[in-house]
Structure formats: structure tokens, C-alpha cells
N, C-alpha and C positions, 0 to 999 in steps of 0.2 A: 531929414528933419530938424528942426531946431528943438532944443528942449526947452522948458518952461524955467530951469534953473540953471546956474553958469556950469559950464563941463570943467573948466578949473577951479571949482571948489575945493578949498584947503581942507576939508573935511574931509576928504578920501587919502591926503598924506601918510597919515598912520597907519594906513591899511595898504599901503603900496605893495601891489604884488600879490596878492590875494586872489583879486581879480584881473584877467586880461585887460581890460581898459580898452579895449577894442574889441567892434563887431568879429568874435572870433569864434570857432568850437571849445568847449572846456566844459569839464565833470567837476562838481563838487560830489565829495563824499559826506556822509550823514553827519551833521552839526558842522561843517565848514563852511567858510563863509567871511565876510566881513561882520565882527560880532561887537554890541554894545549894550551896556546892565545901561536901562531907564528905569529908574525906578528899581521895581525888583520884577522886571520883567527882560528878557533876552532877547533882541533884535538882532536877525543875522541876515545882513543882505546877498542875495544868491545872485542877481544881477541888476546892475544899474544905468544910467540913460547912456554912459560909458559902452557898457556891451552890446546894448539894443537900438542904437546909432538915434539915439533920443527918445526913443517911441513909449520905454516905460520903465518902473524897476520894480525889482520883486523882491518880496522878504518873508520871512518867519517872524513870528512873536511867540515865545513862549513865557509861560508865567504858573503862580501860582496862586491860589485863591485870596483876594486882597481887596481893596477899596476899589471905588468907582474912581477912574480916573478924572482930571476935571473938564467940563464942556470947553470945545473951543469947534472952529471950523478951517476948514483951508479954502483959501480964496482961489485957487487955481489949480487944486489938485483934487481929480477924481481918487477916490481906493474902492476896496472891496476888499471883505473878509471872508475866507472859507477855514470852516475849522476842521482842521484835520484830525484831532481829538481833544475834548472836552467839554465844557460848556462854559458858555460867555453871553452876559446881555450887552444888547448894544442900543443905546437910545439915540431915536434922529427928531430934530426940528427943524422945519424950514421957515418958522417964525410966522407962517401963515396959515397955512390950515393942515398941513401934514406933520403930525405927530405919533412917535412910535418908541415902545419899547419892546424888544422881542428877546426872548432866551435863545441862543443858538446851540446846539448840540453837533456833535458830529456829524460831518457830512453838510450842515447848513449854510448857506450863505446869504452876505449882504452888502448891497451897493450902495455905497456914499458919494453922491456926486459932491461936487464942488459948491461952498457956500453954505452947506448945510452943517447945522450944530450939532454936536456927536458925542458921546462917549462911551466908554466900556466897563464893564466889571466882570474880572474873571471870578469862576466860580469853585472849579475844582482846577488840578492839572491839564493846561489845555494848551495847544498851539495851534496858531492859526498861520495859513498864507494868506499873504496880501501882497497885492499890485497896488502901484498908483504912477502918477505922471511924472514921467523920465525928471528925475534930478533931484524929486523930492525923498527919496529914499535914504538922503546924505542928512536929512532933520533926524533922523534918529541917533547918527554920530553927534551932530552939533548937539544935541543936550544930553548927550550918555555919555558911559565912559567907556572907553575900549577895554575889553576883556578877550583873554585865552579860553574863559570858560566855554562848555558846550551844553549846558544848564544852566534855568537861572538861579544863582547864587549870589545871595547878600543886597545890598540894599544902595543904590547911588541916586541923590536926590539934587538934580540941577539946581544951582544957584539962581533966583529970579532973574539976575541980570544975564545968564545964559539962556534961560528959557524966552525971556524979552528979545535978546538977539539973532536966535533960531528964530523965533517966529517972524521977525521982520523980514529976517532972510528967506525963509521958505514960505512967506504969504500965509501963516497960519496966525490966528485971533484966538486967545486963550480968554474962556470967559466962566471961571470960577465961581462967580454968582449969577447964573444961567440956572434957573429953574424948571427942570422935565416936569412934563405933566405925567406922572407914573401909572 
């Protein structure tokens, strides 16, 4: 199966050897995986398109209470959020007739199809399991800062040029001026 994003993505180079880079069995311990700090959230890639033969990428996001991230949409990526622990609000808007703000708590799930404008805000210490179209998981590395931390610590604000370049590469449109219906 072909990935939606390049298999030779240089965003994975600093993480070489953490994941097997091929569809073969492996086990990761708690906190293991490819980790990047994005703003004040820790993204950990558990499986990439390399390991899933181009089918999907799986990751976790951990963070503390914070501001809503900017509205954005992924043009080619479907993704879901499953709240492992905590509380997070998710806004979704299809620019037509679907407008939603939902607060998810432990055990809740949200699906965001490609093209849907969305954003989220963490309300307390929260961990989310996510999955998306294969290759997209490298987006978090493209906008983040590699870290060995196993818990979110510090803040890394990517320069605008980095956000723009990652958005172009991973078919993501940032829409900071978009107004959700609350």
C-alpha cells in the first residue's frame, strides 16, 4: 500500500533505530517511541507508516492544561483521538453544516476526517492516543523539537517558517483567524 507522505521523509532521521522502520514485530515500554515537544505537548510516535506497510501511523499526545491550539485542517489525513486519561475539548467544523465543540473525558473518542477544520484544548493533565493516515505522524517531528523526556516539560514554539514548511509538506493548512461556533 502506498503512503500518503514520502517513505524517505528526513524527519525520521534523528530518530533512527527507535522504531524498526519495517513491518516486523516489536514492543515499546511505557514512554518509549520517537518523542517530540510541540508547544507544551509531548508527541510520541508508536508506529509509523514504515512499520505498518503504509497503512497508518499511531502516536500519543500528553500535555497539561493550556490554550487552544490554532484551528487547522489536514487535506489528506484522517485522524482520531481517544482520551486515555484526562479531559480535552475538540472543536470541529466542516465549513458547511457541521459545527461541534465537545469535551472529551477518559474513554471518549473523536474522529476527524480529512478536510475538517479542528482544534483542541487540554483542560488538565491529559494523555490521548491518536492514529492517522500513514506518514502524517512525522508532522509532529517536522514542527517539534526532539526530546528524550517521557513527560511534557518545557515549551517549544516552532518558528512560523517551520510551521509553514511542515504544513506544505504534510498537507496541513493553519487557520489561526478561523472562528469556531462555541
